[in-house]
DSSP file (Angstrom, degrees, kcal/mol; ACC not computed):
  #  RESIDUE AA STRUCTURE BP1 BP2  ACC     N-H-->O    O-->H-N    N-H-->O    O-->H-N    TCO  KAPPA ALPHA  PHI   PSI    X-CA   Y-CA   Z-CA
    1    1 A M              0   0    0      0, 0.0     2,-0.3     0, 0.0    39,-0.1   0.000 360.0 360.0 360.0 134.8    3.1  -14.8  -20.3
    2    2 A T        -     0   0    0      1,-0.0     2,-0.3    23,-0.0    23,-0.1  -0.588 360.0-135.9 -79.3 133.2    1.0  -17.8  -21.3
    3    3 A R        -     0   0    0     -2,-0.3     2,-0.2     6,-0.0     8,-0.1  -0.679  15.5-120.2 -89.3 141.5   -1.9  -18.7  -19.1
    4    4 A L        -     0   0    0     -2,-0.3     2,-0.8     6,-0.2     5,-0.1  -0.563  18.2-137.2 -73.3 144.4   -2.6  -22.3  -18.1
    5    5 A T        +     0   0    0     -2,-0.2     2,-0.3     3,-0.0    -1,-0.1  -0.564  66.3 101.6-104.7  68.3   -6.1  -23.3  -19.2
    6    6 A N  S >  S-     0   0    0     -2,-0.8     3,-1.9     1,-0.0    -2,-0.1  -0.992  76.8-122.6-147.8 146.8   -7.1  -25.2  -16.1
    7    7 A K  T 3  S+     0   0    0     -2,-0.3    -1,-0.0     1,-0.3    -2,-0.0   0.665 110.6  63.2 -65.7 -14.5   -9.4  -24.3  -13.2
    8    8 A R  T 3  S+     0   0    0     20,-0.1    20,-1.4     2,-0.0    -1,-0.3   0.309  85.9  97.2 -92.1   9.6   -6.5  -25.0  -10.8
    9    9 A A  E <   +A   27   0A   0     -3,-1.9    18,-0.3    18,-0.2     2,-0.2  -0.652  49.0 167.5 -96.6 155.3   -4.4  -22.1  -12.3
   10   10 A G  E     -A   26   0A   0     16,-2.6    16,-2.5    -2,-0.2     2,-0.3  -0.799  28.5-117.7-149.3-169.2   -4.1  -18.7  -10.9
   11   11 A Y  E     -A   25   0A   0     14,-0.3     2,-0.4    -2,-0.2    14,-0.2  -0.998  19.8-158.2-143.8 137.7   -2.3  -15.4  -11.0
   12   12 A I  E     -A   24   0A   0     12,-2.8    12,-2.1    -2,-0.3     2,-0.4  -0.940   5.7-167.5-122.8 141.8   -0.3  -13.6   -8.3
   13   13 A T  E     -A   23   0A   0     -2,-0.4     2,-0.5    10,-0.2    10,-0.2  -0.987   8.0-169.5-126.1 119.9    0.6  -10.0   -7.9
   14   14 A I  E     -A   22   0A   0      8,-3.3     8,-2.9    -2,-0.4     2,-0.4  -0.942   5.8-173.4-111.8 123.4    3.3   -9.1   -5.3
   15   15 A T        -     0   0    0     -2,-0.5     6,-0.1     6,-0.2     5,-0.1  -0.911   4.7-180.0-117.8 146.6    3.8   -5.5   -4.4
   16   16 A S        -     0   0    0      3,-0.6    -2,-0.0    -2,-0.4     0, 0.0  -0.996  33.1-132.2-142.1 142.0    6.5   -4.0   -2.2
   17   17 A P  S    S+     0   0    0      0, 0.0    -1,-0.1     0, 0.0     4,-0.1   0.806 110.3  39.5 -64.7 -26.7    7.2   -0.4   -1.1
   18   18 A K  S    S+     0   0    0      2,-0.1     2,-0.2    -3,-0.0    -3,-0.0   0.731 117.9  44.0 -93.9 -25.2   10.9   -0.9   -2.0
   19   19 A E  S    S-     0   0    0      1,-0.1    -3,-0.6     3,-0.0     3,-0.1  -0.672  88.6 -89.9-119.6 170.9   10.6   -3.0   -5.1
   20   20 A K        -     0   0    0     -2,-0.2     2,-0.3     1,-0.1    -1,-0.1  -0.219  54.0 -85.5 -70.9 167.0    8.6   -3.1   -8.3
   21   21 A T        -     0   0    0     -6,-0.1     2,-0.5    -4,-0.1    -6,-0.2  -0.595  41.6-153.1 -75.1 134.6    5.4   -5.0   -8.7
   22   22 A Y  E     -A   14   0A   0     -8,-2.9    -8,-3.3    -2,-0.3     2,-0.4  -0.950  13.6-177.5-113.3 126.6    5.9   -8.7   -9.6
   23   23 A E  E     +A   13   0A   0     -2,-0.5     2,-0.3   -10,-0.2   -10,-0.2  -0.966  11.2 155.1-124.5 140.9    3.2  -10.5  -11.5
   24   24 A A  E     -A   12   0A   0    -12,-2.1   -12,-2.8    -2,-0.4     2,-0.2  -0.993  41.9-100.8-158.9 158.3    3.2  -14.2  -12.5
   25   25 A D  E     -AB  11  38A   0     13,-0.6    13,-2.8    -2,-0.3     2,-0.3  -0.564  38.9-165.9 -77.5 147.6    1.1  -17.2  -13.3
   26   26 A T  E     -AB  10  37A   0    -16,-2.5   -16,-2.6    11,-0.3     2,-0.3  -0.885   8.2-166.5-129.8 163.9    0.5  -19.8  -10.6
   27   27 A A  E     -AB   9  36A   0      9,-1.9     9,-2.2    -2,-0.3     2,-0.5  -0.975  16.8-132.9-145.3 157.1   -0.8  -23.3  -10.5
   28   28 A T  E     - B   0  35A   0    -20,-1.4     2,-0.3    -2,-0.3     7,-0.2  -0.963  24.9-125.4-115.6 127.6   -1.9  -25.7   -7.7
   29   29 A C     >  -     0   0    0      5,-2.9     4,-1.7    -2,-0.5    30,-0.2  -0.527   9.3-153.4 -72.7 129.0   -0.6  -29.2   -7.7
   30   30 A K  T  4 S+     0   0    0     28,-1.8    41,-3.1    -2,-0.3    42,-0.3   0.718  92.8  52.1 -74.4 -19.9   -3.4  -31.8   -7.6
   31   31 A H  T  4 S+     0   0    0     39,-0.3    -1,-0.2    27,-0.2    43,-0.1   0.868 130.0  10.0 -86.0 -38.0   -1.1  -34.3   -5.9
   32   32 A C  T  4 S-     0   0    0      2,-0.1    -2,-0.2    38,-0.0     3,-0.1   0.444  91.6-124.1-122.0  -2.8    0.3  -32.3   -2.9
   33   33 A N     <  +     0   0    0     -4,-1.7     2,-0.3     1,-0.2    -3,-0.1   0.661  58.9 149.1  67.8  18.4   -1.9  -29.2   -3.0
   34   34 A R        -     0   0    0     -5,-0.0    -5,-2.9    -6,-0.0     2,-0.4  -0.655  39.5-143.5 -84.1 136.4    1.2  -26.9   -3.2
   35   35 A A  E     +B   28   0A   0     -2,-0.3     2,-0.3    -7,-0.2    -7,-0.2  -0.830  25.3 175.5 -97.1 139.0    0.9  -23.6   -5.1
   36   36 A W  E     -B   27   0A   0     -9,-2.2    -9,-1.9    -2,-0.4     2,-0.5  -0.968  32.8-106.6-142.5 158.7    3.9  -22.5   -7.1
   37   37 A I  E     -B   26   0A   0     -2,-0.3     2,-0.9   -11,-0.2   -11,-0.3  -0.718  25.5-138.0 -87.7 128.9    4.8  -19.8   -9.5
   38   38 A I  E     -B   25   0A   0    -13,-2.8   -13,-0.6    -2,-0.5     3,-0.1  -0.777  18.3-172.6 -84.7 109.4    5.1  -20.7  -13.2
   39   39 A R        -     0   0    0     -2,-0.9     2,-0.3     1,-0.3    -1,-0.2   0.897  65.9 -18.0 -72.5 -39.5    8.2  -18.9  -14.3
   40   40 A S        -     0   0    0      5,-0.2    -1,-0.3    -3,-0.1     4,-0.1  -0.961  39.5-154.0-164.5 147.1    7.8  -19.7  -18.0
   41   41 A T        +     0   0    0     -2,-0.3     2,-0.3    -3,-0.1     5,-0.1   0.348  67.5 109.2-104.4   3.5    5.9  -22.2  -20.1
   42   42 A K  S >  S-     0   0    0      3,-0.1     3,-2.0     1,-0.1     2,-0.1  -0.595  84.4 -96.4 -79.7 141.6    8.5  -21.9  -22.9
   43   43 A K  T 3  S+     0   0    0     -2,-0.3    -1,-0.1     1,-0.3     3,-0.1  -0.328 108.2  14.1 -59.4 129.9   10.7  -25.0  -23.4
   44   44 A G  T 3  S+     0   0    0      2,-0.2     2,-0.6     1,-0.2    -1,-0.3   0.378 101.6 105.4  88.0  -4.0   14.0  -24.6  -21.6
   45   45 A E  S <  S-     0   0    0     -3,-2.0    -5,-0.2    -5,-0.0    -1,-0.2  -0.937  88.0 -40.7-114.5 115.4   13.0  -21.6  -19.4
   46   46 A G  S    S-     0   0    0     -2,-0.6    -2,-0.2     1,-0.1    -8,-0.1  -0.102  82.0 -72.4  67.0-169.2   12.3  -22.3  -15.8
   47   47 A D        -     0   0    0      1,-0.1    -8,-0.3    -4,-0.1    -1,-0.1  -0.891  38.5-176.5-128.2 100.4   10.4  -25.3  -14.5
   48   48 A P        -     0   0    0      0, 0.0     2,-0.4     0, 0.0    11,-0.1   0.456  40.0-128.9 -76.1   2.4    6.7  -25.2  -15.3
   49   49 A G        -     0   0    0     11,-0.1     2,-0.3     9,-0.1    11,-0.2  -0.728  35.4 -82.2  88.2-135.6    6.1  -28.5  -13.4
   50   50 A G  E     -C   59   0B   0      9,-2.7     9,-2.3    -2,-0.4     2,-0.4  -0.881  23.8-109.3-156.1-173.7    4.2  -31.2  -15.2
   51   51 A W  E     -C   58   0B   0     -2,-0.3     2,-0.6     7,-0.3     3,-0.0  -0.994  24.6-137.5-133.1 123.7    0.8  -32.6  -16.2
   52   52 A C  E  >> -C   57   0B   0      5,-2.7     4,-1.2    -2,-0.4     5,-0.8  -0.720   8.1-162.2 -84.0 121.5   -0.6  -35.8  -14.8
   53   53 A L  T  45S+     0   0    0     -2,-0.6    -1,-0.2     2,-0.2     0, 0.0   0.721  87.2  56.7 -75.1 -21.3   -2.2  -37.9  -17.5
   54   54 A M  T  45S+     0   0    0      1,-0.1    -1,-0.2     3,-0.1    -2,-0.0   0.938 122.8  20.8 -76.1 -48.0   -4.1  -39.9  -15.0
   55   55 A C  T  45S-     0   0    0      2,-0.2    -2,-0.2    14,-0.0    -1,-0.1   0.423  98.6-129.8-102.8   1.2   -6.0  -37.1  -13.2
   56   56 A Q  T  <5 +     0   0    0     -4,-1.2    -3,-0.2     1,-0.2    -5,-0.0   0.929  66.6 113.7  52.3  55.7   -5.6  -34.6  -16.1
   57   57 A A  E   <S-C   52   0B   0     -5,-0.8    -5,-2.7   -51,-0.1    -1,-0.2  -0.972  72.1 -89.3-149.4 159.7   -4.3  -31.8  -13.9
   58   58 A P  E     -C   51   0B   0      0, 0.0   -28,-1.8     0, 0.0     2,-0.3  -0.448  39.7-164.6 -71.4 146.4   -1.1  -29.7  -13.3
   59   59 A I  E     -C   50   0B   0     -9,-2.3    -9,-2.7   -30,-0.2   -30,-0.1  -0.964  20.9-108.8-130.7 151.0    1.4  -31.1  -10.9
   60   60 A C     >  -     0   0    0     -2,-0.3     4,-1.4   -11,-0.2     3,-0.4  -0.198  35.0-103.0 -72.9 165.6    4.4  -29.4   -9.3
   61   61 A P  T  4 S+     0   0    0      0, 0.0    -1,-0.1     0, 0.0   -12,-0.0   0.825 121.2  56.8 -58.6 -31.5    8.0  -30.1  -10.1
   62   62 A T  T  4 S+     0   0    0      1,-0.2   -13,-0.0     3,-0.0    -3,-0.0   0.886 111.8  40.4 -67.4 -39.3    8.4  -32.2   -6.9
   63   63 A C  T >4 S+     0   0    0     -3,-0.4     3,-2.1     2,-0.1    -1,-0.2   0.615  87.3 114.0 -86.5 -13.5    5.5  -34.5   -7.8
   64   64 A A  T 3< S+     0   0    0     -4,-1.4     3,-0.1     1,-0.3   -12,-0.0  -0.381  83.2  18.9 -61.2 130.9    6.4  -34.8  -11.5
   65   65 A G  T 3  S+     0   0    0      1,-0.4    -1,-0.3    -2,-0.1     2,-0.2   0.370 103.4 108.2  89.8  -4.3    7.5  -38.3  -12.3
   66   66 A K  S <  S-     0   0    0     -3,-2.1    -1,-0.4     1,-0.2    -3,-0.0  -0.522  80.3 -76.2 -98.5 170.9    5.8  -39.9   -9.2
   67   67 A E        -     0   0    0     -2,-0.2     2,-0.8     1,-0.1    -1,-0.2  -0.223  51.9-100.8 -63.7 155.4    2.7  -42.0   -9.0
   68   68 A C        +     0   0    0     -3,-0.1    -1,-0.1     1,-0.0   -37,-0.0  -0.701  57.8 148.1 -81.9 111.5   -0.7  -40.4   -9.4
   69   69 A K        -     0   0    0     -2,-0.8     5,-0.1    -3,-0.0    -1,-0.0  -0.735  37.9-142.3-144.1  91.5   -2.2  -40.0   -5.9
   70   70 A P     >  -     0   0    0      0, 0.0     4,-1.8     0, 0.0     3,-0.4  -0.131  19.4-118.3 -57.9 150.2   -4.4  -36.9   -5.7
   71   71 A F  H  > S+     0   0    0    -41,-3.1     4,-2.2     1,-0.2     5,-0.2   0.863 114.1  56.2 -56.9 -41.1   -4.4  -34.8   -2.5
   72   72 A L  H  > S+     0   0    0    -42,-0.3     4,-2.2     1,-0.2    -1,-0.2   0.882 105.3  52.2 -61.5 -38.2   -8.2  -35.5   -2.0
   73   73 A K  H  > S+     0   0    0     -3,-0.4     4,-2.0     2,-0.2    -1,-0.2   0.903 108.1  51.5 -63.6 -41.5   -7.5  -39.3   -2.1
   74   74 A K  H  X S+     0   0    0     -4,-1.8     4,-2.0     1,-0.2    -2,-0.2   0.912 109.8  49.5 -61.9 -42.5   -4.7  -38.9    0.5
   75   75 A L  H  X S+     0   0    0     -4,-2.2     4,-2.5     1,-0.2    -2,-0.2   0.903 108.8  52.4 -63.8 -40.6   -7.1  -36.9    2.8
   76   76 A E  H  X S+     0   0    0     -4,-2.2     4,-2.2     1,-0.2    -1,-0.2   0.890 109.2  50.0 -61.9 -39.1   -9.8  -39.6    2.4
   77   77 A E  H  X S+     0   0    0     -4,-2.0     4,-2.2     2,-0.2    -1,-0.2   0.888 110.6  49.5 -66.6 -39.3   -7.3  -42.3    3.5
   78   78 A I  H  X S+     0   0    0     -4,-2.0     4,-2.4     2,-0.2    -2,-0.2   0.918 111.7  48.6 -65.4 -43.5   -6.2  -40.3    6.5
   79   79 A E  H  X S+     0   0    0     -4,-2.5     4,-2.3     2,-0.2    -2,-0.2   0.895 110.9  50.4 -64.0 -40.3   -9.9  -39.8    7.6
   80   80 A A  H  X S+     0   0    0     -4,-2.2     4,-2.1     2,-0.2    -1,-0.2   0.906 110.9  49.4 -63.8 -41.4  -10.6  -43.5    7.1
   81   81 A R  H  X S+     0   0    0     -4,-2.2     4,-2.5     2,-0.2    -2,-0.2   0.913 111.0  49.6 -63.6 -42.6   -7.6  -44.4    9.2
   82   82 A D  H  X S+     0   0    0     -4,-2.4     4,-2.3     1,-0.2    -2,-0.2   0.881 109.2  51.7 -65.3 -37.9   -8.7  -42.0   12.0
   83   83 A R  H  X S+     0   0    0     -4,-2.3     4,-2.2     2,-0.2    -1,-0.2   0.908 110.2  49.8 -63.5 -40.6  -12.2  -43.5   12.0
   84   84 A L  H  X S+     0   0    0     -4,-2.1     4,-1.9     2,-0.2    -2,-0.2   0.931 111.3  47.8 -63.0 -46.0  -10.7  -46.9   12.4
   85   85 A F  H  X>S+     0   0    0     -4,-2.5     5,-2.6     1,-0.2     4,-0.5   0.876 110.6  52.6 -63.1 -37.1   -8.5  -45.8   15.3
   86   86 A A  H ><5S+     0   0    0     -4,-2.3     3,-0.6     1,-0.2    -1,-0.2   0.892 109.5  48.8 -65.6 -39.5  -11.5  -44.1   16.9
   87   87 A E  H 3<5S+     0   0    0     -4,-2.2    -1,-0.2     1,-0.2    -2,-0.2   0.850 112.7  47.6 -67.2 -33.9  -13.5  -47.3   16.6
   88   88 A M  H 3<5S-     0   0    0     -4,-1.9    -1,-0.2    -5,-0.2    -2,-0.2   0.510 111.1-125.1 -83.7  -5.5  -10.7  -49.3   18.1
   89   89 A K  T <<5       0   0    0     -3,-0.6    -3,-0.2    -4,-0.5    -2,-0.1   0.887 360.0 360.0  61.3  42.6  -10.4  -46.7   20.9
   90   90 A L      <       0   0    0     -5,-2.6    -4,-0.2    -6,-0.1    -1,-0.1   0.427 360.0 360.0 -94.2 360.0   -6.7  -46.0   20.2
């Protein structure tokens, strides 16, 4: 299995007493922070997700094709909104 060459990539090992050990590559989406299993990086096999050209990071199949809005940016916007509401005493 081909490994992704990005710091947001990982590897998972799932063991079960009834089944065999399952090992696979994983990645974390920079847009939604979701971790998913990369089934295959070969063309036509599975869905490896995508690559955002704006933030230069892997993105999940759900976020592929959508606008670039990194998860950290979303959190910063939520915190700014909460600070505003706190100042307004809402």
